N, C-alpha and C positions, 0 to 999 in steps of 0.2 A: 339329845343326840340318839338315844336309844330308839325313839320312834322313827327317826330317819333310817337307821340300820334295819329295823324290823320291816319297814315298808320296802326298802331296797331289796332285801333278800326274798321277800314274798313275791316281788314282781320281776326280779332278775334284770334290774336296770342300773345304769351308771348315773349318779347324781353329782352335779357340780355345784358347790357352794361358793359364793363370793365373799371372801373374808371381810372386805370393806363394807359389805351390805349388812353384816351382822349388827344388830342393835345392842352393842355392849357399852354400858355406861363408862365414861372415862375413869371413874374411881374404881370400878371393878377391873377394868383393863390394867390400871396401874398396880392394883393389889396383886393380880394374877402374875404380872411381869415380875414384881418384887419377890413373890413366893415361888415362882417357877411353875405355876399352874396354867392349864389350858382352860379358858373360860367355857369351852364347849362341854367340859366334864365337871364343872362345879355345880353342885345341886342348887336348884332355884325353883321358885314356884310361880305360877301364873303365866306360863309360856305355852304357846300353841304352835305346833308345826303342822301346817296343812298342805296337802297335795291336791292341786286342782289343775284343770286343763289350762294350758298356756293362754288360750283365748279368754278365759274367765279370770285370770290372775289379777288384772287391773280392777275388775269389779269387786272381787273379794277383798283386795287390799283397801279399796276405797271404803267399803262397808266397815272393815275393821278400824280404820282411822276415825270413823265417825262415832264409834262407841266409847264409853267412858274410859276403859282401860286399854284401848287400842292405839294410843298415841304413838307408840314406838313400832307399830306394825311395819313390816318390811318384806319385800320380795327378795329372798336371799339366795335363791338358786334355781336350778332347772334340771330336768332329765336330759342327758346328752347322748344316751345310747341304750340299746337293749341287748341283752345276751351276756352281760358281765356285771355281777353284783359288786358295786364299788361306790364309795363316796370320795370325791375329790374336792380339795379346797384350792380355789384360785387365790393365791396369797397377795398381800398388799404390795409386795415388791415385784409382782409379775410372774412368779413361778407357780407351780402346781404341786401339791403334796397329797398323798393318800391320807384319809382320816380313818384310822382303825377303830374298832370297837374297844372300849375301855377294858383293859385286862383285869382290873380288880374292881373294888367298890368305888362308887362315886363319893366324892368328898361330901360329908354331911353338912347340912345347913346349920350354922351356929347362931343361936339367938341370944 
């Protein structure tokens, strides 16, 4: 999520993320719900957030899906406006919420 925030502030755009498009594994989702964590702010490895032209998104997504570790690749959002630095989440129940920068430290990865 930090990369989304950094890009958004550097370009002064509003980004909308679709909660249902996020590739969160069911076990991770269940654990986060039980513990009261937001999966956007749980440390993890091997993730890439890329910002590409909308006209190229399908090509980039297709290329990612074809590589060994790209099976969960997904188009999760889009730029919806310019002039206001904001990340919005289109929720699974049809609402919209602001996604704020994490105020403290990210939860560490536990091995």
